N, C-alpha and C positions, 0 to 999 in steps of 0.2 A: 538507443538504436531506433533509427526510423525505418518502419515495417512498409513496404509497398506490395500491393497485389495486383497481377498481370491476369486479366481474364481473355483469352483469345483462344480459338479452336485451331488457329494453325501454329503449329510446333516451331516454324522457323521465326515467326514474329516473336514467340513467346521468349525463344532463346536469344535472339537479336536484342531485345528490351533488357532481359534479365542481366545478360553480360554487361551491357551499357550501363544499367542501374548499379550493378556490382562493383563496377569500376569506381563509381562515386561514393563506394563505401554503405550504400543502402542495403537494407536486409529484405531479400526479395522472395515472395510466395508467387507461383503461378497455377492457373487452373484451367482447364480446355472446356469446361462446360458450366452450366448455371448451377446444377447440385454441387459441384465440388467448390465453387465459388462461394456460395451461402454456407457449406460447411467451414470453409476458412475463415469466412467472416466472423461465425459462431465463436470460433476458438481462439481467434487472434485479434489484437488491435491495431489497425491499420490507420496510418497518417494519409495515405493516398491510393485510391483504385485507378488502375488504367485499363479501359473496358471498351470492348470491339461492340460494335453495334450489332453487327450480323454474326449470330452463333449459329451454326447449322445444325439441324437436326435435334433443336431444343424444344421444351414446351413453352419456353420463354426466352425471347430475344433479349438483346443488350438493353434496348430502352425499358423493356419490363423489369430488369435486374436493377436498372438505375432507379425506377420508381421504389423498388424494395428497399434499396441501399439507403435512399433519401429518407425514407420513412423509418428504417429502423436505426440509421446510423447518420444521423443529419450533419453531424459535424465533418464527416469525411469526405473531402474533397474528391470529385470522379473527372477524369479526362477520358473523353469519348475518343475512340478511333474508328476510322473505315474507310475503306477503299471504293465503296460503291454508295456514297452518299451524297445529297444534295443540298442546297441550301436550306430547304424548307426542313429537311431533318434536324440539320444542325441547330438551327433555330429552336426546332421543338426539345432537342436534349438541354439547350442551355435553359429554356424555361421551365423545364423538369427539375431543374437544380445543378445540372453540370457545371463543372468549373469551367472546361473550356472544350473544344473539338478541334482535332488535327486529321486531316486526310492522307491516307496511304497514297503513294510512298512518302514518307517523310524523313527528314534529317533528324537523326538522334539528337544533334547539339539543340535542336528547337524543343523536341520533346522534355530534355534535361532541364531546361528554362522553365517550360511549363511546370515540371514538377517542383522545381524550387520555388516558383512562385505560390503553387498551391499549398506546400507547405509553410511558406510565409504567411498565408491566408488562415491556414488551418492554427497556427501559433497565435495568431491575433485574436481568432475566434475564442481559443482555449483561455487567453488571459482574460478577456471580455466575459466570459461565462465564469470564470472561477471569481471575479470580482461580484458577481450576481448570485453566486450559490451560497445559500443560507448555511448549509452543512459545514462550509469552512469556519463557520463560528462556534462548532461544536466544541466543547472543552477537550474531547478525546484528540481532538487533531490542531490543537494548539502548538506553536513552536516554528521555528524556522530552519531545521536542520533538514540535510538533505534526504534522509530519510522520511522524515513526515510530508515533506514536498512531493516525494515520489508516491507514497501513500495517498495524499489528496489527488494526484495525476490518476493513480489506478481506480479511485473510487469514481473520479468523473467519467473515466472512459470505460469502466465496466457495468455501473450502477443499472444502465438502461438496457444491457443485454440480457438474455435469458441463462448465460452460461453458469453451471455449477463453480463455485468456488471453494477451494480449501485455504483456510486462513491458519497460518503456522505462527507459531511464537511462544516464549515462555510462560508459565503460569503468572496470571496478574498483569499482561501487558494489554488488557483490554480487547480481547478477540470478540468477545460477545458484543460490545459497544460498537466495533466496527460493522459487525454483521449486521446491527441493527440499522446503523448509518446507511448502508447499501441498500437495504430495503427499504428505507424511508425516501430514498432519491432514485427507486425503481419504477417501472411500470406498474408493478404490483403492489404500489404503496397504499392503495386503498383496500388491499388483501390482508388477511392476518398475518402477524409474524408470530411464529411458534417456536418457542426456544425449548427443545428437548434436550435434556441432559443425560448423556449416556453414563449409565451406573456402570461400577466396575465389572468386570466379567465374572459371569456366574456358571457355576458348573453343574446346578441343580436343574432337572429337565422341566420342572413346573416352573422356576424362576424365569428360564429361558423362554417359554412360551409366554409366560406373562409379559416379557420385555418385547417380544415381538407384536404383541397385542397393543402395547403401550405404543411401539415406534408406529404400527400402522394408523392408531388412532391419531398420532400425531401429523402424519401425513395427510389424514384426511380433513383433519382441520385446518391445514396449510394449502389446501387446494385453492389456487388461483391467488394464493399468496406465496409466503417464504417460509420454508421449514429449516431452522438453524440447529444443526446437530453439534452441541457442546462435547467436546473431547471423544470424538467418534472413535478413537482407538480403543475406547473401553467395551464397545459393544461385542458381545459375545459371537462367535463365528455363526449360530443358528440365525441371530438377529441379522447378521451381516449378509446371509443368503438371500433372508426376506426382502430387505431392502434393495439387494441387487436386482432380484426378480422384478421389483415394482420400475426400477430404472430401465431394465431390458423391455418390459412390456408396456409400461406407460399405464399401469393398471394396478388398482388397488382392490383384488377380487375381480368383481365386474365393472367396477366403477374406474372411470379414465382419471388418471392423476395429471393435473396441470398445474403443478406448483414448482416454485425454484427451490433447490437445495443447497445450501450454503453448509459448511462443516468447519469445526475448528479442531486442531490437535497440539499438544506441547510434545509430543513423540514423534519419532521419524518412521512414518508410515511406510515408507519403502522400504526401510530395513524390517519391520515388522511384516511387511510382506513375503519379503525374501526368507523370513524364519518360518512362514507359515502361519503367523499368527493374525493375519489380516488377508483378505482375499485380493488377490492381485488386479482381478478384473474391476473390483467395486474401488480400490484405488486409483485405477486408471481413469474410471468415469468420473469419480469425485475430482480430481486434481486437473480437470481441463484448464482451469486457471487457478492460478496460487498467488495468495498475498501473504509476505513474511512480514510480520512486525518484530522490529528487532527490540532488544530489552532496553531499559532507560540508561543503562551504563554505556551503551552505544550511541546515543543521542543526548548528551549532557546538555546539548542546547536548548532543549525542549523541558528541562527540569524547572528553570525558574518561572516560566509561564504558566506551568501546570500548578506549581506551587501556589502562585499569586491567587490563581482561580480557586485553588481548593480552600485557601484562608478565608476568603472573599465569600465564597460559596457555603461553606460550612459554618462560618460566623452569623450568616444569615439563618441556616437552618438552627442552630444553637441560640438564637435571639440575642446574639451578642451585638451590641449597637457600636461599639468602638473598641478597635483592638490595633495594637502598633506590633510589628514583626521586625526585629532587629536584623541589620544586615548580616551580622554574624549567623544569624540562622539560615539565612539562605546560602552563605558561603558552606556551612557545615552541610546543609542539603546537598549542595552539587558535589561536595567532596565524597559523599556517600555512594555505594555501588548499587543500592536498591536490589537486592537479588528478588525480592517479591514484585519488583516494578511498579505499576501506577497504583494498584491495589494496596501495596505496602506504603507508598507516599502517602495516599488519601488517609490512611488509618493512621499513620504518624501524625499528620497535621490535625487530624480529628482528636487525637489524644492530647497534644499539646494544647488544643483550645479548650479541652475539658479540664486540663490540669489548670489552665489561666482562671477559668471559673472557680474551681475549688480553691484557688490561693487568693481570690477577689483581685486578680491582677489584670491590668488592660494591655499588659506588654508580653510578648514572647522573646526570651532571649536565652543564650547558652545554657543556663543554670537550669533549665527544663530539660534538657536532652539527658539521655542516660544510655548506658551499654556501649554498643560499638560505635554508635553515632557520635557520642561524646569523645570516645579515643581518638577517633577519625579527626573530629574537629580540634582537639588539642595539640595533634600532631601538626595540623595544617598552621593553626596560629601560632604555634612556638616557631616555626620557619618562618611566618610573616612578620613576628614581632621584632625579629633580628633585623629587618630592614629600616627600624628606626634609627640605626647607626648612619644612614646616608645623609643626617641634618649636618654631620660634622665634615661632609665630604663636598669638594667642588662639584660644578654640575655635571661635567663629563664623567667623573668617576661615578658620581652618585647614579647617574643614568645607566651605566655599564652595571653597576653593582645590583641595581634594581632589576634591570632586564634578566640579569643572571639569576636572581632569586625568584622572579616571576616565572621564568621558564623552567625551573626547578619543581616548583610547587605544580605548575600545569602538567608537567612530565608524571609527577607522582600521582595527580588525580587521575590521568589516564593510564596508569599501570606501565608506564614508559613506551606507550604506542605512539609512535610519531606522527603517524597519519590522522589520528583522531586528536592529538594535539593540535597539529597545524589546522585542520578543519575547524575546531573551537577558537582558536585565536586568531582566525583569518590571516594565516600565513602560508605562503607557498610552501610546499613539503620539501621540496630541495632547498629553498632559502632556509628554511629551518634547521636541516641538516648540516648546512653550512654554518650556521650561527652555534649550532651545539658542539661542533667539531672546534670552531674558534674559541669557545668559552671553556672547553675542556668537560662538557656535561654529558658525553655519551654514557657515562657510568650509570646514568639514569635510565637509559634506552634498553628496553627488553628486547 
């Protein structure tokens, strides 16, 4: 969804522009003064800002706000509007980084054209930036699934802001690594990244006081840097109140706190807040921006590149000069659900490599699998082996038979989920439904 911010102190202008942009299916935010505009910018990711030069009764005019936007959000195009400006002011705004300038009264059709062109420019800048950003090479961000592409966009758009971020996801998805990646590409990257692991809730008064002291110490160390609170749902209420006090006052005791806070959770904080187990105000302040990391089973496309990286990286760590990984291993890895996510995948690959060292083998194959992974692999391959019958068929029958078996295996892999299967095999969901109906494979659809 494209987010557009309109900043104008005239309500009629805000309403007119808002209605026109909503008709084009844009997501529209409005602000009638500088402070509300700055708040909106801090809490949301905008693709375009439409800004009035003259904002009456403000401590900063539109040009001042333009300077702020271009300094803090340089990739966001700003379209300036005014009914009392001359050519000199128009040129000044362009020099300050405005995308374009339009005088009131103006035709909404012309403004919509400018918005479209500004969005095209923003998209081009994003593509160029993504090609240059080193963090896209980080192993945790490997893959081409829709989910990981959206996460890359999120990191690109939110690393430079100072907003708090709540990172949600199951255990083992790499929430801590994502938090560190955000810090490494933020304005605070020269400051400390403090990883504070919240211990399970305690009910002993002395332990609670100790946890408060530990959290305050972590906050002090993270001043001018980033504090990452790992599994924040584990904080006892006493420590939660202490942290909330820091967020409200901006101080730790008598010392000003100027650090960014990132937090992670594998639990539903909103539900915990409703049950009185987590402070609602603290949840509200921490979840200004939320990043959801899907489990591996929901982004199967990313599993192979991650596996290839772990095999290569861990082989070097274990001083293995040469190792061959059978294709059947990758197929078995893809067929597994990975309830422990990336952590479990990495641990499994490390175990396979250690087993290869013990066996004096330079190859990883199916004989080295065990437990649930082996049973899944056996089921998959027993179905695939039947496809050998195609050698005795003509081309048309063989193609149909192979396609039917292929779709059956893919549906089984994704638990009968048509949307995920369609995304993985690169087929339109509607087209896949038609094929399944034609081939009478709907019995495999959940």
